[in-house]
C-alpha positions, 0 to 999 in steps of 0.5 A: 516163685510159683512159676519156678515150681510150674516149670519144674513140674513140666520138666518132670512130666516131660522126663517121665514121658520120655522114660515111659516111651523110650525106656524099653528101647534103651534097656533093650539096646544096653542088653544087646551091647552087653550080650555082644561084649560077652561074645553072645548073639544079640539079635533078639535084643536088637530086634526088641529095641527096634520094635520098641523104638517103632512103637514109641515113634507111633505113639509120639505121632498119635494126636492126643488131647483132653478128649483122649484122657481117661481117668478110671481112678476118679470114676 
């Protein structure tokens, strides 16, 4: 039973990380589509989505480990 709780917690952490890294990209893309559907230019929204996707890609390629963990609330 405990292993199911651990698996659920790991899936929740992965989902939170995905939303954190790609949430801005998705919001910018939806805003761009909404502007285009309403007949407005969505160049700014498209550029914001591309920028956020680049930032997420760079963040995903960064090597991370316990040494990069900084818990300021516990100090």
